C-alpha positions as a Markdown table, in Angstrom:
| # | Residue | x | y | z |
|---|---|---|---|---|
| 1 | Unk | -0.2 | 0.1 | -0.2 |
| 2 | Unk | 3.0 | 2.3 | 1.1 |
| 3 | Unk | 4.5 | 1.5 | -2.1 |
| 4 | Unk | 2.1 | 2.2 | -4.3 |
| 5 | Unk | 1.4 | 5.5 | -2.4 |
| 6 | Unk | 4.7 | 6.5 | -2.5 |
| 7 | Unk | 5.4 | 5.4 | -6.2 |
| 8 | Unk | 2.5 | 7.2 | -7.9 |
| 9 | Unk | 1.9 | 10.3 | -5.9 |
| 10 | Unk | 4.7 | 11.3 | -3.7 |
| 11 | Unk | 7.9 | 10.5 | -5.9 |
| 12 | Unk | 9.5 | 11.6 | -9.0 |
| 13 | Unk | 10.9 | 8.7 | -11.1 |
| 14 | Unk | 14.3 | 8.7 | -9.8 |
| 15 | Unk | 12.7 | 8.1 | -6.4 |
| 16 | Unk | 13.2 | 11.6 | -4.9 |
| 17 | Unk | 10.4 | 13.0 | -3.3 |
| 18 | Unk | 7.9 | 15.7 | -5.1 |
| 19 | Unk | 6.5 | 16.5 | -1.5 |
| 20 | Unk | 8.1 | 16.7 | 2.1 |
| 21 | Unk | 6.2 | 14.2 | 3.9 |
| 22 | Unk | 6.5 | 13.8 | 7.7 |
| 23 | Unk | 6.5 | 10.4 | 9.3 |
| 24 | Unk | 4.4 | 11.2 | 12.5 |
| 25 | Unk | 4.7 | 8.8 | 15.1 |
| 26 | Unk | 6.7 | 6.5 | 13.3 |
| 27 | Unk | 10.2 | 4.8 | 14.3 |
| 28 | Unk | 9.8 | 1.7 | 12.5 |
| 29 | Unk | 12.9 | 1.3 | 10.9 |
| 30 | Unk | 11.9 | -1.0 | 7.7 |
| 31 | Unk | 9.5 | 2.1 | 6.9 |
| 32 | Unk | 12.2 | 5.0 | 8.0 |
| 33 | Unk | 14.6 | 3.4 | 5.7 |
| 34 | Unk | 12.6 | 2.2 | 2.8 |
| 35 | Unk | 10.6 | 5.8 | 1.9 |
| 36 | Unk | 12.1 | 9.4 | 1.4 |
| 37 | Unk | 10.6 | 11.1 | 4.7 |
| 38 | Unk | 11.2 | 14.6 | 5.1 |
| 39 | Unk | 11.5 | 14.0 | 8.6 |
| 40 | Unk | 9.8 | 11.4 | 11.1 |
| 41 | Unk | 9.3 | 11.3 | 14.8 |
| 42 | Unk | 8.0 | 9.3 | 17.7 |
| 43 | Unk | 8.1 | 8.8 | 21.1 |
| 44 | Unk | 8.7 | 5.2 | 21.2 |
| 45 | Unk | 12.3 | 6.0 | 22.5 |
| 46 | Unk | 11.3 | 7.5 | 25.8 |
| 47 | Unk | 8.8 | 5.6 | 26.4 |
| 48 | Unk | 11.4 | 2.4 | 25.8 |
| 49 | Unk | 13.7 | 4.1 | 28.4 |
| 50 | Unk | 10.8 | 4.4 | 30.5 |
| 51 | Unk | 10.9 | 0.7 | 30.7 |
| 52 | Unk | 14.6 | 0.2 | 30.7 |
| 53 | Unk | 15.0 | -0.4 | 27.3 |
| 54 | Unk | 18.4 | 0.7 | 25.5 |
| 55 | Unk | 18.9 | 1.0 | 21.6 |
| 56 | Unk | 22.1 | -0.7 | 20.7 |
| 57 | Unk | 23.1 | -0.7 | 16.9 |
| 58 | Unk | 26.2 | -2.8 | 16.1 |
| 59 | Unk | 28.2 | -2.1 | 12.7 |
| 60 | Unk | 28.8 | -5.1 | 10.6 |
| 61 | Unk | 31.7 | -5.7 | 8.2 |
| 62 | Unk | 29.4 | -5.5 | 5.1 |
| 63 | Unk | 28.1 | -2.5 | 6.2 |
| 64 | Unk | 25.1 | -3.4 | 7.5 |
| 65 | Unk | 23.7 | -2.9 | 11.0 |
| 66 | Unk | 22.3 | -5.1 | 13.2 |
| 67 | Unk | 20.0 | -3.4 | 15.8 |
| 68 | Unk | 18.9 | -4.7 | 19.2 |
| 69 | Unk | 16.8 | -3.7 | 22.2 |
| 70 | Unk | 18.3 | -4.5 | 25.6 |
| 71 | Unk | 16.8 | -4.4 | 28.8 |
| 72 | Unk | 18.9 | -3.0 | 31.4 |
| 73 | Unk | 16.2 | -2.1 | 34.4 |
| 74 | Unk | 17.3 | -3.8 | 37.5 |
| 75 | Unk | 13.4 | -3.8 | 38.3 |
| 76 | Unk | 12.1 | -5.6 | 35.3 |
| 77 | Unk | 11.2 | -9.4 | 35.9 |
| 78 | Unk | 12.5 | -10.4 | 32.6 |
| 79 | Unk | 16.1 | -10.4 | 34.1 |
| 80 | Unk | 15.5 | -14.0 | 35.3 |
| 81 | Unk | 14.3 | -15.1 | 32.1 |
| 82 | Unk | 17.1 | -17.0 | 30.2 |
| 83 | Unk | 15.0 | -16.3 | 27.0 |
| 84 | Unk | 14.8 | -12.3 | 27.1 |
| 85 | Unk | 16.7 | -9.8 | 25.8 |
| 86 | Unk | 17.6 | -8.5 | 29.4 |
| 87 | Unk | 21.0 | -7.8 | 29.8 |
| 88 | Unk | 22.0 | -10.0 | 32.6 |
| 89 | Unk | 19.9 | -13.2 | 31.3 |
| 90 | Unk | 22.5 | -12.8 | 28.4 |
| 91 | Unk | 25.2 | -15.3 | 27.4 |
| 92 | Unk | 28.4 | -14.5 | 28.5 |
| 93 | Unk | 29.8 | -13.5 | 25.1 |
| 94 | Unk | 26.6 | -11.6 | 24.4 |
| 95 | Unk | 27.5 | -9.5 | 27.3 |
| 96 | Unk | 31.2 | -8.9 | 26.5 |
| 97 | Unk | 30.0 | -7.8 | 22.9 |
| 98 | Unk | 27.0 | -5.4 | 24.4 |
| 99 | Unk | 30.1 | -3.7 | 27.0 |
| 100 | Unk | 32.2 | -3.4 | 23.8 |
| 101 | Unk | 29.7 | -1.3 | 21.9 |
| 102 | Unk | 28.8 | 0.9 | 25.2 |
| 103 | Unk | 32.2 | 1.6 | 25.2 |
| 104 | Unk | 32.6 | 2.7 | 21.7 |
| 105 | Unk | 29.9 | 4.6 | 21.8 |
| 106 | Unk | 30.7 | 6.3 | 25.0 |
| 107 | Unk | 34.0 | 7.6 | 23.9 |
| 108 | Unk | 32.2 | 9.3 | 21.1 |
| 109 | Unk | 29.9 | 10.9 | 23.3 |
| 110 | Unk | 29.9 | 14.7 | 24.3 |
| 111 | Unk | 28.5 | 14.9 | 27.9 |
| 112 | Unk | 31.3 | 12.9 | 29.5 |
| 113 | Unk | 33.1 | 15.8 | 29.9 |
| 114 | Unk | 31.2 | 17.6 | 32.3 |
| 115 | Unk | 32.5 | 17.5 | 35.7 |
| 116 | Unk | 29.6 | 19.0 | 37.7 |
| 117 | Unk | 27.0 | 15.9 | 35.8 |
| 118 | Unk | 29.4 | 13.2 | 36.7 |
| 119 | Unk | 29.6 | 14.2 | 40.4 |
| 120 | Unk | 25.6 | 14.9 | 40.5 |
| 121 | Unk | 25.4 | 11.0 | 38.6 |
| 122 | Unk | 27.8 | 9.4 | 40.9 |
| 123 | Unk | 26.0 | 11.0 | 44.0 |
| 124 | Unk | 22.1 | 10.0 | 42.9 |
| 125 | Unk | 23.3 | 6.3 | 41.5 |
| 126 | Unk | 26.3 | 5.2 | 43.0 |
| 127 | Unk | 27.9 | 4.3 | 39.6 |
| 128 | Unk | 30.4 | 6.4 | 37.5 |
| 129 | Unk | 28.5 | 8.3 | 35.0 |
| 130 | Unk | 29.3 | 5.6 | 31.8 |
| 131 | Unk | 27.5 | 3.8 | 29.2 |
| 132 | Unk | 27.9 | 0.5 | 30.9 |
| 133 | Unk | 25.0 | -2.0 | 32.4 |
| 134 | Unk | 25.2 | -0.5 | 35.9 |
| 135 | Unk | 24.8 | 2.5 | 35.5 |
| 136 | Unk | 22.1 | 2.5 | 33.0 |
| 137 | Unk | 20.4 | 0.0 | 35.5 |
| 138 | Unk | 20.2 | 2.6 | 37.8 |
| 139 | Unk | 19.5 | 5.6 | 35.3 |
| 140 | Unk | 16.4 | 6.2 | 32.9 |
| 141 | Unk | 17.6 | 9.4 | 31.7 |
| 142 | Unk | 21.2 | 7.7 | 30.8 |
| 143 | Unk | 19.0 | 5.2 | 28.9 |
| 144 | Unk | 17.1 | 8.3 | 27.3 |
| 145 | Unk | 20.6 | 10.0 | 25.8 |
| 146 | Unk | 21.9 | 6.4 | 24.9 |
| 147 | Unk | 18.7 | 6.4 | 22.7 |
| 148 | Unk | 19.2 | 9.8 | 21.5 |
| 149 | Unk | 22.4 | 8.9 | 20.6 |
| 150 | Unk | 21.3 | 5.9 | 18.8 |
| 151 | Unk | 18.4 | 7.7 | 16.6 |
| 152 | Unk | 20.7 | 10.5 | 15.9 |
| 153 | Unk | 23.2 | 7.7 | 14.6 |
| 154 | Unk | 20.0 | 6.3 | 12.4 |
| 155 | Unk | 19.1 | 9.4 | 10.9 |
| 156 | Unk | 23.1 | 9.9 | 9.7 |
| 157 | Unk | 22.7 | 6.8 | 7.8 |
| 158 | Unk | 19.6 | 7.8 | 6.3 |
| 159 | Unk | 19.5 | 7.9 | 2.4 |
| 160 | Unk | 17.3 | 9.5 | -0.1 |
| 161 | Unk | 18.4 | 7.4 | -2.5 |
| 162 | Unk | 17.1 | 4.4 | -0.4 |
| 163 | Unk | 14.1 | 4.3 | -2.1 |
| 164 | Unk | 15.0 | 4.3 | -5.4 |
| 165 | Unk | 17.9 | 1.9 | -4.6 |
| 166 | Unk | 15.2 | -0.7 | -3.9 |
| 167 | Unk | 13.4 | -0.4 | -7.1 |
| 168 | Unk | 9.9 | 0.3 | -5.4 |
| 169 | Unk | 9.0 | 3.1 | -8.0 |
């Protein structure tokens, strides 16, 4: 349905948009990257962080990106479910991969240089301000920052030409 709508009414022959279309409430990644939206937004990243969920992306060697939603909440019952995506229930090798990615993301972050923020975070949570599973389990605010960073990286990867490349015209 959307393929037909975009190709028939909203896109030029080369796959670029004829008009600026906003995807209100849209953060389904498949749809975000499939069509040449002018902009999209939703509150899913805020709501997810409120439940202890962090979005992580893992760039692959072939240029693709593997995406995961990890629950870090210390309050979640899923931390005891071996079939869940809770950090504490994951295999040690998966935990190691996630810790490595969190360190990579933290190294690129802007917030880590604010000394007052570091002090306040330590007082509030008992942990150093860092993208660690332990700190993320205590701070939904830090999870929000992690999720904002995720969607910012996603926006950087966005390309209008993807619609034309998929041959959906």
